[in-house]
PDB file of N, CA, C and O in Angstrom:
ATOM      1  N   UNK A   1       1.188  -1.061  -0.309  1.00  0.00           N
ATOM      2  CA  UNK A   1       0.485   0.071  -0.124  1.00  0.00           C
ATOM      3  C   UNK A   1       0.802   1.493   0.071  1.00  0.00           C
ATOM      4  O   UNK A   1       0.203   2.528  -0.220  1.00  0.00           O
ATOM      5  N   UNK A   2       1.756   1.276   0.565  1.00  0.00           N
ATOM      6  CA  UNK A   2       2.514   2.190   0.625  1.00  0.00           C
ATOM      7  C   UNK A   2       3.230   2.951  -0.413  1.00  0.00           C
ATOM      8  O   UNK A   2       3.372   4.162  -0.582  1.00  0.00           O
ATOM      9  N   UNK A   3       3.716   1.736  -1.178  1.00  0.00           N
ATOM     10  CA  UNK A   3       4.442   1.692  -2.602  1.00  0.00           C
ATOM     11  C   UNK A   3       3.619   2.388  -3.505  1.00  0.00           C
ATOM     12  O   UNK A   3       3.988   3.236  -4.318  1.00  0.00           O
ATOM     13  N   UNK A   4       2.231   1.882  -3.266  1.00  0.00           N
ATOM     14  CA  UNK A   4       1.677   2.676  -3.997  1.00  0.00           C
ATOM     15  C   UNK A   4       1.706   4.388  -4.221  1.00  0.00           C
ATOM     16  O   UNK A   4       1.694   5.172  -5.170  1.00  0.00           O
ATOM     17  N   UNK A   5       1.755   4.445  -2.674  1.00  0.00           N
ATOM     18  CA  UNK A   5       1.243   5.731  -1.669  1.00  0.00           C
ATOM     19  C   UNK A   5       2.182   6.810  -2.587  1.00  0.00           C
ATOM     20  O   UNK A   5       1.923   7.938  -3.007  1.00  0.00           O
ATOM     21  N   UNK A   6       3.322   6.003  -2.702  1.00  0.00           N
ATOM     22  CA  UNK A   6       4.748   6.323  -2.736  1.00  0.00           C
ATOM     23  C   UNK A   6       5.057   6.979  -4.395  1.00  0.00           C
ATOM     24  O   UNK A   6       5.680   7.965  -4.789  1.00  0.00           O
ATOM     25  N   UNK A   7       4.307   5.920  -5.073  1.00  0.00           N
ATOM     26  CA  UNK A   7       4.278   6.026  -6.509  1.00  0.00           C
ATOM     27  C   UNK A   7       3.500   7.193  -7.170  1.00  0.00           C
ATOM     28  O   UNK A   7       3.937   7.806  -8.145  1.00  0.00           O
ATOM     29  N   UNK A   8       2.059   7.512  -6.438  1.00  0.00           N
ATOM     30  CA  UNK A   8       1.148   8.436  -6.965  1.00  0.00           C
ATOM     31  C   UNK A   8       2.076  10.104  -6.698  1.00  0.00           C
ATOM     32  O   UNK A   8       1.910  11.141  -7.340  1.00  0.00           O
ATOM     33  N   UNK A   9       2.893   9.894  -5.715  1.00  0.00           N
ATOM     34  CA  UNK A   9       3.412  11.024  -4.765  1.00  0.00           C
ATOM     35  C   UNK A   9       4.494  11.709  -5.989  1.00  0.00           C
ATOM     36  O   UNK A   9       4.713  12.898  -6.225  1.00  0.00           O
ATOM     37  N   UNK A  10       4.898  10.830  -6.460  1.00  0.00           N
ATOM     38  CA  UNK A  10       6.510  11.152  -7.292  1.00  0.00           C
ATOM     39  C   UNK A  10       5.506  11.083  -8.521  1.00  0.00           C
ATOM     40  O   UNK A  10       6.300  11.550  -9.338  1.00  0.00           O
ATOM     41  N   UNK A  11       4.615  10.904  -9.101  1.00  0.00           N
ATOM     42  CA  UNK A  11       3.865  10.984 -10.193  1.00  0.00           C
ATOM     43  C   UNK A  11       2.657  12.344 -10.162  1.00  0.00           C
ATOM     44  O   UNK A  11       2.079  12.640 -11.208  1.00  0.00           O
ATOM     45  N   UNK A  12       2.466  12.847  -9.294  1.00  0.00           N
ATOM     46  CA  UNK A  12       1.848  13.723  -8.328  1.00  0.00           C
ATOM     47  C   UNK A  12       2.981  15.378  -8.550  1.00  0.00           C
ATOM     48  O   UNK A  12       2.535  16.445  -8.973  1.00  0.00           O
ATOM     49  N   UNK A  13       4.484  15.125  -8.115  1.00  0.00           N
ATOM     50  CA  UNK A  13       5.473  15.801  -8.334  1.00  0.00           C
ATOM     51  C   UNK A  13       5.822  16.254  -9.426  1.00  0.00           C
ATOM     52  O   UNK A  13       6.202  17.401  -9.662  1.00  0.00           O
ATOM     53  N   UNK A  14       5.698  15.265 -10.239  1.00  0.00           N
ATOM     54  CA  UNK A  14       6.357  15.563 -11.296  1.00  0.00           C
ATOM     55  C   UNK A  14       5.550  16.623 -12.400  1.00  0.00           C
ATOM     56  O   UNK A  14       5.946  17.713 -12.815  1.00  0.00           O
ATOM     57  N   UNK A  15       3.814  15.626 -12.830  1.00  0.00           N
ATOM     58  CA  UNK A  15       3.172  16.712 -12.858  1.00  0.00           C
ATOM     59  C   UNK A  15       3.193  18.084 -12.772  1.00  0.00           C
ATOM     60  O   UNK A  15       2.747  18.823 -13.650  1.00  0.00           O
ATOM     61  N   UNK A  16       3.830  18.549 -11.469  1.00  0.00           N
ATOM     62  CA  UNK A  16       3.577  19.964 -11.218  1.00  0.00           C
ATOM     63  C   UNK A  16       4.748  20.436 -11.559  1.00  0.00           C
ATOM     64  O   UNK A  16       4.721  21.281 -12.455  1.00  0.00           O
ATOM     65  N   UNK A  17       5.653  20.187 -11.174  1.00  0.00           N
ATOM     66  CA  UNK A  17       6.852  20.455 -11.268  1.00  0.00           C
ATOM     67  C   UNK A  17       6.848  20.474 -12.956  1.00  0.00           C
ATOM     68  O   UNK A  17       7.700  21.286 -13.317  1.00  0.00           O
ATOM     69  N   UNK A  18       5.984  19.675 -14.433  1.00  0.00           N
ATOM     70  CA  UNK A  18       6.502  20.221 -15.478  1.00  0.00           C
ATOM     71  C   UNK A  18       4.877  21.201 -15.970  1.00  0.00           C
ATOM     72  O   UNK A  18       4.619  21.373 -17.162  1.00  0.00           O
ATOM     73  N   UNK A  19       4.349  21.508 -15.336  1.00  0.00           N
ATOM     74  CA  UNK A  19       3.707  22.311 -15.027  1.00  0.00           C
ATOM     75  C   UNK A  19       3.921  23.784 -15.126  1.00  0.00           C
ATOM     76  O   UNK A  19       3.485  24.603 -15.935  1.00  0.00           O
ATOM     77  N   UNK A  20       5.092  23.966 -13.585  1.00  0.00           N
ATOM     78  CA  UNK A  20       6.135  25.095 -13.965  1.00  0.00           C
ATOM     79  C   UNK A  20       7.260  25.691 -14.489  1.00  0.00           C
ATOM     80  O   UNK A  20       8.075  26.388 -13.886  1.00  0.00           O
ATOM     81  N   UNK A  21       7.252  25.266 -16.047  1.00  0.00           N
ATOM     82  CA  UNK A  21       8.814  25.596 -16.562  1.00  0.00           C
ATOM     83  C   UNK A  21       9.711  26.326 -16.267  1.00  0.00           C
ATOM     84  O   UNK A  21      10.866  26.218 -16.677  1.00  0.00           O
ATOM     85  N   UNK A  22       9.237  27.274 -15.418  1.00  0.00           N
ATOM     86  CA  UNK A  22      10.341  27.423 -14.608  1.00  0.00           C
ATOM     87  C   UNK A  22      11.342  27.410 -13.499  1.00  0.00           C
ATOM     88  O   UNK A  22      12.198  28.236 -13.181  1.00  0.00           O
ATOM     89  N   UNK A  23      10.887  25.836 -12.813  1.00  0.00           N
ATOM     90  CA  UNK A  23      11.198  25.407 -12.420  1.00  0.00           C
ATOM     91  C   UNK A  23      12.018  24.212 -13.226  1.00  0.00           C
ATOM     92  O   UNK A  23      12.177  23.286 -12.430  1.00  0.00           O
ATOM     93  N   UNK A  24      12.373  24.019 -14.020  1.00  0.00           N
ATOM     94  CA  UNK A  24      13.122  22.845 -14.684  1.00  0.00           C
ATOM     95  C   UNK A  24      13.922  23.237 -15.634  1.00  0.00           C
ATOM     96  O   UNK A  24      13.614  24.324 -16.123  1.00  0.00           O
ATOM     97  N   UNK A  25      14.946  22.670 -16.109  1.00  0.00           N
ATOM     98  CA  UNK A  25      15.448  22.565 -17.478  1.00  0.00           C
ATOM     99  C   UNK A  25      16.154  20.905 -18.388  1.00  0.00           C
ATOM    100  O   UNK A  25      16.765  20.103 -17.681  1.00  0.00           O
ATOM    101  N   UNK A  26      16.038  20.716 -19.333  1.00  0.00           N
ATOM    102  CA  UNK A  26      15.964  19.478 -19.993  1.00  0.00           C
ATOM    103  C   UNK A  26      17.748  19.294 -20.095  1.00  0.00           C
ATOM    104  O   UNK A  26      18.413  20.223 -20.554  1.00  0.00           O
ATOM    105  N   UNK A  27      18.235  18.349 -19.744  1.00  0.00           N
ATOM    106  CA  UNK A  27      19.312  17.559 -19.460  1.00  0.00           C
ATOM    107  C   UNK A  27      19.768  16.506 -20.724  1.00  0.00           C
ATOM    108  O   UNK A  27      19.154  15.448 -20.862  1.00  0.00           O
ATOM    109  N   UNK A  28      20.914  16.881 -21.656  1.00  0.00           N
ATOM    110  CA  UNK A  28      20.965  16.061 -22.612  1.00  0.00           C
ATOM    111  C   UNK A  28      22.124  15.447 -22.296  1.00  0.00           C
ATOM    112  O   UNK A  28      22.708  16.183 -21.500  1.00  0.00           O
ATOM    113  N   UNK A  29      23.077  13.977 -22.623  1.00  0.00           N
ATOM    114  CA  UNK A  29      23.868  14.002 -22.435  1.00  0.00           C
ATOM    115  C   UNK A  29      24.347  12.659 -23.549  1.00  0.00           C
ATOM    116  O   UNK A  29      23.595  11.721 -23.811  1.00  0.00           O
ATOM    117  N   UNK A  30      25.798  12.825 -24.127  1.00  0.00           N
ATOM    118  CA  UNK A  30      25.945  11.327 -24.949  1.00  0.00           C
ATOM    119  C   UNK A  30      26.878  10.688 -24.498  1.00  0.00           C
ATOM    120  O   UNK A  30      27.764  11.501 -24.232  1.00  0.00           O
ATOM    121  N   UNK A  31      27.214   9.614 -24.239  1.00  0.00           N
ATOM    122  CA  UNK A  31      28.465   8.437 -23.701  1.00  0.00           C
ATOM    123  C   UNK A  31      29.394   7.587 -24.746  1.00  0.00           C
ATOM    124  O   UNK A  31      28.937   7.339 -25.862  1.00  0.00           O
ATOM    125  N   UNK A  32      30.650   7.160 -24.392  1.00  0.00           N
ATOM    126  CA  UNK A  32      30.819   6.359 -24.875  1.00  0.00           C
ATOM    127  C   UNK A  32      30.126   4.966 -25.007  1.00  0.00           C
ATOM    128  O   UNK A  32      30.162   4.001 -25.769  1.00  0.00           O
ATOM    129  N   UNK A  33      29.694   5.226 -24.253  1.00  0.00           N
ATOM    130  CA  UNK A  33      28.620   3.485 -24.401  1.00  0.00           C
ATOM    131  C   UNK A  33      28.336   3.703 -22.473  1.00  0.00           C
ATOM    132  O   UNK A  33      28.591   4.655 -21.735  1.00  0.00           O
ATOM    133  N   UNK A  34      27.834   2.608 -22.250  1.00  0.00           N
ATOM    134  CA  UNK A  34      26.422   2.312 -21.085  1.00  0.00           C
ATOM    135  C   UNK A  34      27.645   1.571 -20.696  1.00  0.00           C
ATOM    136  O   UNK A  34      27.999   1.165 -21.803  1.00  0.00           O
ATOM    137  N   UNK A  35      28.546   1.114 -19.834  1.00  0.00           N
ATOM    138  CA  UNK A  35      29.343   0.306 -18.954  1.00  0.00           C
ATOM    139  C   UNK A  35      29.910   1.690 -18.400  1.00  0.00           C
ATOM    140  O   UNK A  35      29.936   2.807 -18.917  1.00  0.00           O
ATOM    141  N   UNK A  36      30.501   1.068 -16.759  1.00  0.00           N
ATOM    142  CA  UNK A  36      30.344   1.396 -15.522  1.00  0.00           C
ATOM    143  C   UNK A  36      31.900   2.609 -15.632  1.00  0.00           C
ATOM    144  O   UNK A  36      32.015   3.582 -14.886  1.00  0.00           O
ATOM    145  N   UNK A  37      33.250   2.112 -17.046  1.00  0.00           N
ATOM    146  CA  UNK A  37      34.097   3.030 -17.139  1.00  0.00           C
ATOM    147  C   UNK A  37      33.961   3.357 -18.611  1.00  0.00           C
ATOM    148  O   UNK A  37      34.658   2.820 -19.471  1.00  0.00           O
ATOM    149  N   UNK A  38      33.000   4.292 -18.866  1.00  0.00           N
ATOM    150  CA  UNK A  38      32.639   5.048 -19.797  1.00  0.00           C
ATOM    151  C   UNK A  38      32.576   6.704 -19.435  1.00  0.00           C
ATOM    152  O   UNK A  38      32.723   7.200 -18.318  1.00  0.00           O
ATOM    153  N   UNK A  39      32.390   7.209 -20.346  1.00  0.00           N
ATOM    154  CA  UNK A  39      32.619   8.952 -20.190  1.00  0.00           C
ATOM    155  C   UNK A  39      31.316   9.520 -20.978  1.00  0.00           C
ATOM    156  O   UNK A  39      30.853   9.074 -22.028  1.00  0.00           O
ATOM    157  N   UNK A  40      31.043  10.148 -20.538  1.00  0.00           N
ATOM    158  CA  UNK A  40      30.077  11.019 -20.890  1.00  0.00           C
ATOM    159  C   UNK A  40      31.483  12.557 -21.805  1.00  0.00           C
ATOM    160  O   UNK A  40      32.472  13.172 -21.405  1.00  0.00           O
ATOM    161  N   UNK A  41      30.696  12.492 -23.076  1.00  0.00           N
ATOM    162  CA  UNK A  41      31.370  13.150 -23.691  1.00  0.00           C
ATOM    163  C   UNK A  41      30.586  14.977 -25.092  1.00  0.00           C
ATOM    164  O   UNK A  41      30.869  15.751 -26.007  1.00  0.00           O
ATOM    165  N   UNK A  42      29.809  14.641 -24.355  1.00  0.00           N
ATOM    166  CA  UNK A  42      29.158  16.019 -24.790  1.00  0.00           C
ATOM    167  C   UNK A  42      27.622  16.073 -23.706  1.00  0.00           C
ATOM    168  O   UNK A  42      26.730  15.329 -23.298  1.00  0.00           O
ATOM    169  N   UNK A  43      27.957  17.104 -23.645  1.00  0.00           N
ATOM    170  CA  UNK A  43      26.580  17.907 -22.368  1.00  0.00           C
ATOM    171  C   UNK A  43      26.407  18.628 -22.679  1.00  0.00           C
ATOM    172  O   UNK A  43      27.220  19.469 -23.063  1.00  0.00           O
ATOM    173  N   UNK A  44      24.082  18.767 -22.690  1.00  0.00           N
ATOM    174  CA  UNK A  44      23.486  20.019 -23.268  1.00  0.00           C
ATOM    175  C   UNK A  44      23.033  20.381 -21.956  1.00  0.00           C
ATOM    176  O   UNK A  44      23.473  19.610 -21.103  1.00  0.00           O
ATOM    177  N   UNK A  45      22.126  21.516 -21.399  1.00  0.00           N
ATOM    178  CA  UNK A  45      21.546  22.089 -20.530  1.00  0.00           C
ATOM    179  C   UNK A  45      20.255  23.181 -21.699  1.00  0.00           C
ATOM    180  O   UNK A  45      20.323  24.357 -22.056  1.00  0.00           O
ATOM    181  N   UNK A  46      19.250  22.140 -21.968  1.00  0.00           N
ATOM    182  CA  UNK A  46      18.217  23.449 -22.167  1.00  0.00           C
ATOM    183  C   UNK A  46      17.086  23.755 -21.519  1.00  0.00           C
ATOM    184  O   UNK A  46      16.323  22.933 -21.011  1.00  0.00           O
ATOM    185  N   UNK A  47      16.875  25.708 -21.529  1.00  0.00           N
ATOM    186  CA  UNK A  47      15.687  25.592 -21.293  1.00  0.00           C
ATOM    187  C   UNK A  47      14.306  25.571 -21.081  1.00  0.00           C
ATOM    188  O   UNK A  47      13.460  25.291 -21.930  1.00  0.00           O
ATOM    189  N   UNK A  48      14.264  25.638 -20.828  1.00  0.00           N
ATOM    190  CA  UNK A  48      12.068  25.511 -21.542  1.00  0.00           C
ATOM    191  C   UNK A  48      11.574  26.442 -22.438  1.00  0.00           C
ATOM    192  O   UNK A  48      10.429  26.336 -22.879  1.00  0.00           O
ATOM    193  N   UNK A  49      12.268  27.284 -22.731  1.00  0.00           N
ATOM    194  CA  UNK A  49      12.137  28.294 -23.652  1.00  0.00           C
ATOM    195  C   UNK A  49      13.464  27.974 -25.044  1.00  0.00           C
ATOM    196  O   UNK A  49      13.899  28.695 -25.942  1.00  0.00           O
ATOM    197  N   UNK A  50      13.707  26.788 -24.694  1.00  0.00           N
ATOM    198  CA  UNK A  50      14.493  26.779 -25.487  1.00  0.00           C
ATOM    199  C   UNK A  50      15.802  27.439 -25.951  1.00  0.00           C
ATOM    200  O   UNK A  50      16.219  27.535 -27.106  1.00  0.00           O
ATOM    201  N   UNK A  51      16.274  27.805 -24.988  1.00  0.00           N
ATOM    202  CA  UNK A  51      17.455  28.402 -24.724  1.00  0.00           C
ATOM    203  C   UNK A  51      18.382  27.447 -24.315  1.00  0.00           C
ATOM    204  O   UNK A  51      18.145  26.494 -23.572  1.00  0.00           O
ATOM    205  N   UNK A  52      19.623  27.785 -24.912  1.00  0.00           N
ATOM    206  CA  UNK A  52      20.583  26.961 -24.945  1.00  0.00           C
ATOM    207  C   UNK A  52      21.520  26.756 -23.626  1.00  0.00           C
ATOM    208  O   UNK A  52      22.578  26.650 -24.246  1.00  0.00           O
ATOM    209  N   UNK A  53      21.754  26.675 -22.795  1.00  0.00           N
ATOM    210  CA  UNK A  53      22.337  27.148 -21.400  1.00  0.00           C
ATOM    211  C   UNK A  53      23.997  26.352 -21.509  1.00  0.00           C
ATOM    212  O   UNK A  53      25.027  27.014 -21.381  1.00  0.00           O
ATOM    213  N   UNK A  54      23.996  25.112 -21.718  1.00  0.00           N
ATOM    214  CA  UNK A  54      25.341  24.553 -22.056  1.00  0.00           C
ATOM    215  C   UNK A  54      24.983  23.957 -23.053  1.00  0.00           C
ATOM    216  O   UNK A  54      23.822  23.574 -23.195  1.00  0.00           O
ATOM    217  N   UNK A  55      25.927  23.768 -23.936  1.00  0.00           N
ATOM    218  CA  UNK A  55      26.340  22.908 -24.822  1.00  0.00           C
ATOM    219  C   UNK A  55      28.111  22.630 -25.096  1.00  0.00           C
ATOM    220  O   UNK A  55      29.006  23.223 -25.699  1.00  0.00           O
ATOM    221  N   UNK A  56      27.980  21.259 -24.193  1.00  0.00           N
ATOM    222  CA  UNK A  56      30.195  21.068 -24.507  1.00  0.00           C
ATOM    223  C   UNK A  56      30.449  19.842 -24.633  1.00  0.00           C
ATOM    224  O   UNK A  56      29.935  18.908 -24.018  1.00  0.00           O
ATOM    225  N   UNK A  57      31.382  19.813 -25.569  1.00  0.00           N
ATOM    226  CA  UNK A  57      31.727  18.348 -25.290  1.00  0.00           C
ATOM    227  C   UNK A  57      33.408  18.382 -24.651  1.00  0.00           C
ATOM    228  O   UNK A  57      34.239  19.278 -24.791  1.00  0.00           O
ATOM    229  N   UNK A  58      33.491  17.553 -24.190  1.00  0.00           N
ATOM    230  CA  UNK A  58      34.315  17.194 -23.307  1.00  0.00           C
ATOM    231  C   UNK A  58      35.154  16.040 -23.514  1.00  0.00           C
ATOM    232  O   UNK A  58      34.733  15.009 -24.038  1.00  0.00           O
ATOM    233  N   UNK A  59      36.500  16.223 -23.052  1.00  0.00           N
ATOM    234  CA  UNK A  59      37.501  15.034 -23.669  1.00  0.00           C
ATOM    235  C   UNK A  59      37.644  13.793 -22.730  1.00  0.00           C
ATOM    236  O   UNK A  59      38.362  13.656 -21.740  1.00  0.00           O
ATOM    237  N   UNK A  60      36.899  13.061 -23.223  1.00  0.00           N
ATOM    238  CA  UNK A  60      37.491  11.441 -22.731  1.00  0.00           C
ATOM    239  C   UNK A  60      39.197  11.313 -22.363  1.00  0.00           C
ATOM    240  O   UNK A  60      40.144  12.009 -22.732  1.00  0.00           O
ATOM    241  N   UNK A  61      39.130  10.121 -21.483  1.00  0.00           N
ATOM    242  CA  UNK A  61      40.265   9.921 -21.201  1.00  0.00           C
ATOM    243  C   UNK A  61      40.810   8.721 -21.989  1.00  0.00           C
ATOM    244  O   UNK A  61      41.822   8.155 -21.576  1.00  0.00           O
ATOM    245  N   UNK A  62      40.018   8.193 -23.408  1.00  0.00           N
ATOM    246  CA  UNK A  62      39.945   6.937 -24.044  1.00  0.00           C
ATOM    247  C   UNK A  62      39.252   7.398 -25.820  1.00  0.00           C
ATOM    248  O   UNK A  62      38.358   8.139 -26.228  1.00  0.00           O
ATOM    249  N   UNK A  63      40.053   6.668 -26.321  1.00  0.00           N
ATOM    250  CA  UNK A  63      39.183   6.520 -27.801  1.00  0.00           C
ATOM    251  C   UNK A  63      38.096   6.717 -27.815  1.00  0.00           C
ATOM    252  O   UNK A  63      37.622   6.379 -26.730  1.00  0.00           O
ATOM    253  N   UNK A  64      37.206   7.184 -28.616  1.00  0.00           N
ATOM    254  CA  UNK A  64      35.876   6.990 -28.825  1.00  0.00           C
ATOM    255  C   UNK A  64      35.472   6.384 -30.278  1.00  0.00           C
ATOM    256  O   UNK A  64      35.944   6.646 -31.385  1.00  0.00           O
ATOM    257  N   UNK A  65      34.104   5.193 -29.776  1.00  0.00           N
ATOM    258  CA  UNK A  65      34.529   4.391 -30.211  1.00  0.00           C
ATOM    259  C   UNK A  65      33.201   4.180 -31.356  1.00  0.00           C
ATOM    260  O   UNK A  65      32.948   3.282 -32.159  1.00  0.00           O
ATOM    261  N   UNK A  66      32.527   5.437 -31.008  1.00  0.00           N
ATOM    262  CA  UNK A  66      31.523   5.798 -32.264  1.00  0.00           C
ATOM    263  C   UNK A  66      31.298   7.369 -32.588  1.00  0.00           C
ATOM    264  O   UNK A  66      32.120   8.038 -31.963  1.00  0.00           O
ATOM    265  N   UNK A  67      30.564   8.032 -33.256  1.00  0.00           N
ATOM    266  CA  UNK A  67      30.156   8.917 -33.204  1.00  0.00           C
ATOM    267  C   UNK A  67      30.751  10.242 -33.622  1.00  0.00           C
ATOM    268  O   UNK A  67      31.089  10.632 -34.740  1.00  0.00           O
ATOM    269  N   UNK A  68      30.793  10.816 -32.478  1.00  0.00           N
ATOM    270  CA  UNK A  68      31.819  12.040 -32.826  1.00  0.00           C
ATOM    271  C   UNK A  68      33.049  12.209 -32.663  1.00  0.00           C
ATOM    272  O   UNK A  68      33.596  11.991 -31.582  1.00  0.00           O
ATOM    273  N   UNK A  69      33.879  12.762 -34.071  1.00  0.00           N
ATOM    274  CA  UNK A  69      35.036  12.286 -34.492  1.00  0.00           C
ATOM    275  C   UNK A  69      35.791  13.289 -33.637  1.00  0.00           C
ATOM    276  O   UNK A  69      35.477  14.400 -33.210  1.00  0.00           O
ATOM    277  N   UNK A  70      36.927  12.520 -33.518  1.00  0.00           N
ATOM    278  CA  UNK A  70      38.328  12.909 -32.350  1.00  0.00           C
ATOM    279  C   UNK A  70      38.995  13.884 -32.774  1.00  0.00           C
ATOM    280  O   UNK A  70      40.077  14.149 -32.250  1.00  0.00           O
ATOM    281  N   UNK A  71      38.265  14.968 -34.292  1.00  0.00           N
ATOM    282  CA  UNK A  71      39.134  15.860 -34.220  1.00  0.00           C
ATOM    283  C   UNK A  71      37.959  16.777 -33.758  1.00  0.00           C
ATOM    284  O   UNK A  71      38.295  17.959 -33.834  1.00  0.00           O
ATOM    285  N   UNK A  72      36.941  16.636 -33.392  1.00  0.00           N
ATOM    286  CA  UNK A  72      35.994  17.297 -32.203  1.00  0.00           C
ATOM    287  C   UNK A  72      36.678  17.473 -31.157  1.00  0.00           C
ATOM    288  O   UNK A  72      37.277  18.387 -30.591  1.00  0.00           O
ATOM    289  N   UNK A  73      36.458  16.391 -31.022  1.00  0.00           N
ATOM    290  CA  UNK A  73      37.310  16.315 -29.733  1.00  0.00           C
ATOM    291  C   UNK A  73      38.378  17.295 -28.851  1.00  0.00           C
ATOM    292  O   UNK A  73      38.236  17.865 -27.769  1.00  0.00           O
ATOM    293  N   UNK A  74      39.744  17.219 -30.003  1.00  0.00           N
ATOM    294  CA  UNK A  74      40.419  17.759 -29.742  1.00  0.00           C
ATOM    295  C   UNK A  74      40.531  19.413 -29.262  1.00  0.00           C
ATOM    296  O   UNK A  74      41.420  19.843 -28.527  1.00  0.00           O
ATOM    297  N   UNK A  75      39.687  20.036 -29.712  1.00  0.00           N
ATOM    298  CA  UNK A  75      39.156  20.938 -29.457  1.00  0.00           C
ATOM    299  C   UNK A  75      38.236  21.427 -28.308  1.00  0.00           C
ATOM    300  O   UNK A  75      37.934  22.606 -28.120  1.00  0.00           O
ATOM    301  N   UNK A  76      37.811  20.323 -27.531  1.00  0.00           N
ATOM    302  CA  UNK A  76      36.936  20.251 -26.068  1.00  0.00           C
ATOM    303  C   UNK A  76      37.612  20.081 -24.705  1.00  0.00           C
ATOM    304  O   UNK A  76      38.750  19.781 -24.345  1.00  0.00           O
ATOM    305  N   UNK A  77      36.679  20.332 -24.201  1.00  0.00           N
ATOM    306  CA  UNK A  77      37.467  20.884 -22.581  1.00  0.00           C
ATOM    307  C   UNK A  77      37.595  19.571 -21.775  1.00  0.00           C
ATOM    308  O   UNK A  77      37.173  18.548 -22.313  1.00  0.00           O
ATOM    309  N   UNK A  78      38.135  19.498 -20.539  1.00  0.00           N
ATOM    310  CA  UNK A  78      38.198  17.933 -19.942  1.00  0.00           C
ATOM    311  C   UNK A  78      37.426  18.052 -18.992  1.00  0.00           C
ATOM    312  O   UNK A  78      37.395  17.182 -18.121  1.00  0.00           O
ATOM    313  N   UNK A  79      36.454  19.393 -18.930  1.00  0.00           N
ATOM    314  CA  UNK A  79      35.407  19.452 -17.670  1.00  0.00           C
ATOM    315  C   UNK A  79      34.459  19.574 -17.404  1.00  0.00           C
ATOM    316  O   UNK A  79      34.287  18.749 -18.301  1.00  0.00           O
ATOM    317  N   UNK A  80      33.513  19.783 -17.041  1.00  0.00           N
ATOM    318  CA  UNK A  80      31.760  20.135 -17.438  1.00  0.00           C
ATOM    319  C   UNK A  80      31.897  21.538 -17.325  1.00  0.00           C
ATOM    320  O   UNK A  80      31.966  21.927 -16.159  1.00  0.00           O
ATOM    321  N   UNK A  81      31.934  22.086 -17.873  1.00  0.00           N
ATOM    322  CA  UNK A  81      31.217  23.330 -17.458  1.00  0.00           C
ATOM    323  C   UNK A  81      30.310  23.378 -16.595  1.00  0.00           C
ATOM    324  O   UNK A  81      29.465  22.646 -16.081  1.00  0.00           O
ATOM    325  N   UNK A  82      30.840  24.856 -16.535  1.00  0.00           N
ATOM    326  CA  UNK A  82      29.345  25.721 -15.461  1.00  0.00           C
ATOM    327  C   UNK A  82      28.999  27.020 -16.403  1.00  0.00           C
ATOM    328  O   UNK A  82      29.338  27.255 -17.563  1.00  0.00           O
ATOM    329  N   UNK A  83      28.247  27.734 -15.535  1.00  0.00           N
ATOM    330  CA  UNK A  83      27.507  28.756 -15.924  1.00  0.00           C
ATOM    331  C   UNK A  83      28.717  29.989 -16.071  1.00  0.00           C
ATOM    332  O   UNK A  83      28.862  30.841 -16.947  1.00  0.00           O
ATOM    333  N   UNK A  84      29.588  29.676 -14.714  1.00  0.00           N
ATOM    334  CA  UNK A  84      30.242  31.063 -14.695  1.00  0.00           C
ATOM    335  C   UNK A  84      31.496  29.997 -16.195  1.00  0.00           C
ATOM    336  O   UNK A  84      32.349  30.794 -16.585  1.00  0.00           O
ATOM    337  N   UNK A  85      31.574  29.296 -16.552  1.00  0.00           N
ATOM    338  CA  UNK A  85      33.495  28.793 -17.168  1.00  0.00           C
ATOM    339  C   UNK A  85      32.929  29.219 -18.982  1.00  0.00           C
ATOM    340  O   UNK A  85      33.720  29.107 -19.918  1.00  0.00           O
TER     341      UNK A  85
END
């Protein structure tokens, strides 16, 4: 019974959050894979109005198996950016 209440509370919270776009952003990441040793290679944060807050490539410590070109990664940063950086 408590599990059903918890589930409904989570649904109610998410629905309330989505009704007020000023309270959330969208986060998108690209990785070298899905394993424990894989790394984030791109991170983007978008506001509800569509403004790009962050869109950055991140240089992984190992070669990328597919997708983003190594040439693109040579120009990328090695740390996750913040609004201040």
